[in-house]
N, C-alpha and C positions, 0 to 999 in steps of 0.2 A: 922894171915898170912896165916895159912893153909886154912882158910875159903875164904879169898880174892881172891886166884888163881882160884879156881873152878868158882866163880861168875864172874871174867873177863873173863875166857875161854867161859861160856855160853854166856855172852853178846856178845862177839866177834863172836861167831857162829850165834846169833840171827840177828846181824847187816848184815853178809854176806847173810843170807837166805832172808832178806828183800830186799837187794839190788839186788839179782839174781832175784826175782819175778819182781821188777820193770822193770829192764832191758828186762826180758822176755815179759812182756805186752808190752812194748815199741816197741820192734821189731815185735811183732804180729800185732799192729795196723800199722806198716809201710809196711805190706805185700802189694804185687801188687793185683790190682782188676782183673788183667788178668792172668789166668793160662795157661800153654803151652799145645797145643793139642798134641805135640810129646813127652814132657818131663814134666809130671805133676806136678813135684817138683820144677820147674823153676819159678822164680818170679822176677818181677821189680817193682821199686817204682813208683807211679803216684800221682799226686797231690790231686785228688779228691777222696773221700771216697764213696763206694756204698752206695745207698739207704738202703739196708738191708744186712750188711755184714755177711757172714756166712763162718768162718773158720773151714776147715775140715782138713783131714789128708794130708800127703804129696802126696797122689794120689787121688785127689778129684773126678777123673772121674771113677774110678772102685766101690766105695763104694756106691754112689747113684744108680747105674745102675745094681748092681749085683741081682740075682733072690735070695732072702732070702728064708730060708727053710720054713718060715711060709707061704709063698706065693705058695709053691709046689702045695697044694691041690686045691687052687683057680686057680691056671695056668691050671690044668687039665680040668677045666670047659669052658675055653676059646673057642671062635670060632675057627674051624679049619685052617680058613685064617690067624689067628692072629699069627704073626712071633715074635713081641717083643714089650717091653713097655720101653720107656725112662723116668725114674723116676728122682726125684732130683729137679724138678722145684718148686719154693717157692710160686707160685701164679698161675692164669690162664695163660695158654700159648694161646697168641693171633695171632700168625703167625708162619709160617714155609717156608723155601724154599730150593730146592736142588741145588747143585752146578752143572755147566754144565756137568761134568764127573759122576754126582750121588754119589761121594764118600764122600760128606760132606753135612750135613743136619743143617742148621741154624735154631734156634727158638727164638721167641721173647716172654718174660714172663714179667707179670705185677710185678714181684719182682725187676724189674729193670735192669734185666740180658738178654744179647743174649749169648746163647750157640751153637757153632758150634762143631757137633759132627762128628767124623771120623768113617765111615761105612765100615771097611773092610769086615765084615760079617754081614749081616743084622740079623742072629739068634744068633749072639753072647751074652754071658752072661754080658758082659761089654764094655763100650766104652770110648776111650780117647775123650776129649773134649776141647775146647777153651772157657775160659769163659771172657766175656767183659761187664763190667759194664757202663751203659749209665750215662751221668752227673746227679749229684744229682738234684732232682725234677722231673725227667722225667721217663715216664714208656714206653717201646719200644712196638709198636702196630703191627708193620710189619717189614718184613725183605726181602732183596733180594741181590743176590750175583752180584758183579760187573764183571770185566773181568776174575777173576780166584777165587779159592776156599779161597785165602788169603785176599781178598777185600769184605767186606760187608756193604751194605748201610742198614741203620736203620731209620724207622720213629719213633720219640719218641714224646708222647704228655705230655704237661705240662699245667698248669693252664692258661697260656698266649698264647698259640697255639701249633702248631705242629713244630717240628724240624727235619732236615735231617742231618744225619752225613754219613760219608764214613770211616771205619776203613780199613787200608791196612797195610801190612807188607813191610819193606825194604828187598832187597835180601842180601843174606849171602854173606859177602866178603871173597874171598880166603885168605887163609893165607899159607906162606911158611913153616911155622912149621907143618909137618905132625903129630906131637904127640899131639898138641893143637886142641881140637874140637871147630869148630866155634860156636860162640854164637848164639842160635836160636833166629831170629827176632821176636819181639812181636807187634801186631797191634797198631797202632797209630792213632789218627784222622787227615784224610788227608785233609778234607774239612768239612764245616759245614754250615748249613742256618736254620735260625730261622724265625718263623711265616710265613712258607711257603705258607699257605692258610689262611693268617691273623690269626683270633682266631678260625678257623674251624679245626675239627680233620681230620685225614687221615683214610680213610675206607679201602683203599688197595693200595699196593705198588708191582709193577711187574717189572721184568726186563728181557731183551732179547738182543740177539746179532743182530745188524743191518746188515743182510746179502743181504738185497734185492736192486736191482739196483745198485746204485754207493755207497751204505753205505759200511763204512770201516770196518765193523766186531766189532767195539766197542760196549760196552753194552750201551743201553739206558734204562731208568728207567721211568716209568710212576706213579705219586702219584695221587690218585683220592680223592678230599676231601667230606666231607659230604655236601657240599654245590652244586654248579654247576659247580665248575672249576676242570680241570685236567692239571697237569704241566708234561712236559717232561724234563728228565734231562739227562746230559752225565754222565755215571757211575764213569769215573775215574776222571774227573776235577770237577764235581759238576755244571757246566754250564747250565743255562736253555735253552733248545733247542726250545720249543714252549709252547703254551698255548692254552686250549680247553675250551670253555663254552657251557656246554650242553643244557642250557635253557629248562631244563626238571624238573622244581620244585626242587627236591633233587636227588643227585647220589645215587645209591645203590652199584656200584662197576665198575670198568673200567679194561681193560686189552689190552695187546699188542699182535699181532700175532707173532708166532715163529720167522718169517723172519724180524721181525722189520718194516713192511710196514704199517700195520693198527692199530689204536687204535678204541676199541669199548666200548661203555659204556651202563649199564643198569639204569634205574632210575625209578620213581614211576609211570611210564607210560608203555603202551602196546608196545611201539615202541622202536626200538633199533637203536642208530644213530653211523655211522662208519665214521672215519676220516683217510685219507691217509697222512703218512709221506714222504714228498718229499725230496730227498737228492740231494745236489749240486754235481757237479763233484769231489770236493775234499773231499766228505765224510760227509760233514756237513749237518744240516738239514736246508733246504731252506724255506719250509713252512709246514702247516699242515691244509689244507683246508677239509671241509666235502665232504665225497665221496659218500655215500648212507644211506638209512634208510631201516631198517628190518620192514616191517608192515604185520600183520597177525593174532598176538595174540589178545585176548579179553580182557585181563587184565595185570596187571604190571608183567614186566619180572623180575624174582629174580635172576638170574644168567646166564651166558654165558661163553663160552670158544671156542677157535678156534681149528681146527684140525691141525695135525703136519704139513700139507703142506700149511697152512695158506689160503687155497681156500674155506674152509667152516666154518660156526659158529653154534655152538649148544646152543639153548636157552631153559630155564625152565621158565614156567610162573605160576601165581596164576590162570590162566583159566584151569589149569589141563593138561596142555599137554607139549611136548618136541617137538621142531622143529629143523631141519637141514636145513640150507640154503646155496645155493651155492652163494658165493660172487665174484666168478671169472668171473665177467661181465664186459662189456663195459661201465661203469657208466658214462665215459666222454660223451658218446654218449646217456645219459639219459636211459640206459638200467638197468632195476630194478634186483635186486637179487632174485632168484627164490628158493621157499620151495621146497626140495627135499623130506622130509619125516615128518610126523607128528605122534607122538606117544602119547597115553594117558599115564599120570603118574600113575605108578601101586603101588598107596599108598593110603589108605583110612583110616578113624577114625572109631570109633565103630558104627557110625550111617551110614556109608558107604559113607560119603562125602570124595571127593578127596582131598588129602593134596598136598602142595607145596614142591618142593626141595629147600633147603637153599643154597647150593653149589654145584658145579659141577667140575669135573676134568676128562680129558681125557687122556687114556693111550697112550704112545709114539707110540704104533704102530697104533693108532686110532680106536681100536676094542671095547675096554671096557671103559664105561662111569661110574665114581664112582659119587655118589650122595648122599647128607645128608638131614635129616630132624630132628631137634633136636638132640638127641644122637644117632639116628639110620643111619646106612650106608649101601647103596646097590650097587650092581655093576649090570649093564645093559649091553646087547648086543647092540652095536651100530647098527648093520644090521638089527636087528628084533625089538628092542625095549624090549625084553624080560629080565626079572630078571634072573641074573645068581646066586646071592647068597645074602643073607640079614644078617646083624648083628644087631639084634634089639635095644641091649644095648652096643653099640661098646664102648661107655664111659659112666662114672658115671655123665654126664652133657652134656650140649650142645657142639657140634663139632663146633669149631671156625675157622678152615682152613683144607684144604685138598690139597695134591699135589702128583703127581706121580714122582719117579725118572725118569729122563730122558733115563736111559739106565739100562738093567736088572742088579742087584746085587747079588754078592755071598750070598748064604743062606744055610748053611750047606754044603752039598756034591754037590749042583747044584747053577744053577742061575734062578732068577724069576724078573718079574717086579714087584716093591714094591710101595705100596701106603704109605703116612705119614698122619696121622691124629691128629690135635691138639684139646684141649679141655679145658673148665673152671675147669675140675677136676685134673689139674695140671700135666697132662700126655701127652705124644706123643707116638702114636702107629705105628707100622709098620705092613703092611698088605701084604700077597702075593696076586697076581692077581689069579682070579678064572679060572678054565678052561673054555673054550668056548664050550658050549653044541652043539652037531651036530644036525642039523635040520632034 
């Protein structure tokens, strides 16, 4: 009898331990795929599991993005303009985008996750972030903000084609109970479209506010496929506003002017085609006719960007040159856009041959042009075409996307224009703008 009691007690304890482990694993699996940007411990249940679930601590935003002590010696060797590195991405980072106020940075990663970082200080050691898992089977390839920092449009690639989703938050409802904190709204899919370019992949996704003419200020988004088609979407509703066919073999990229008036596309040709988005009096898109064509390069244009005032376009070509075009012309009267400046690309290989730029991005003040080639990053003076600074190995792999924050951001004791770069090395880096050299 004396031996039976200890055995029964041990059996009871083992059973309780097994039950505890079972329920712990069950509730871990039921954790939300979306973590709060303001309260990183908050979770909610979603029906779909992430492609690559990674359960971290109660504060997932701080651990992946803290500078570990083992990195201190390595950080000392960084480029002087290197402000910060956002780590924690599980695979190649394929796209990024700043919100209109510059305080949020969304990243698209091939690990199936879109992350929205809160940039209260660009030089901070850790960042709070929102985690959004795209539906299983999809890999986010590009991201753009809709009307505010709580609405994100994501292009996701699947085996059957490309899908477009918009995640948005509901507004917090006021409560009469002052002691009770309102529940933080979590993003939910507000609209979605599948096979948006049939089976073709999305190359670029760009959004901007429609402020030109009778535009109502709402966000319009352009998705450019690897074929010849470009689609224009209404950011809030997901409605298709227009279609463009470039008829230029295959697209390289497309972008929208900051005021929402023009769409310009680069393809495997030396010419750039530009279309005008014509708005009706009620703010809706009436039509998207072809406006003009930029002719002058001798070889394929690899990338282009608009100036902040939407009156000029900067192009980079495989012919080894950068051109600045004036598109503020009376094209309705067949007046052609004019080349204002031509600069040689100041980049050569070991044999002296000129290299081309993969991507361009212009600072919000229109004075500094950031350009990439592979893993190299350069800053150029738009006025002179001279190199302001170079980071030969900005990343440990090819740079996939670059973008300037639209406004200066806090960085330590001051503020500066900030450039973000994404790469296949699973990192996003923040860079301070170089000082402009006096002539």
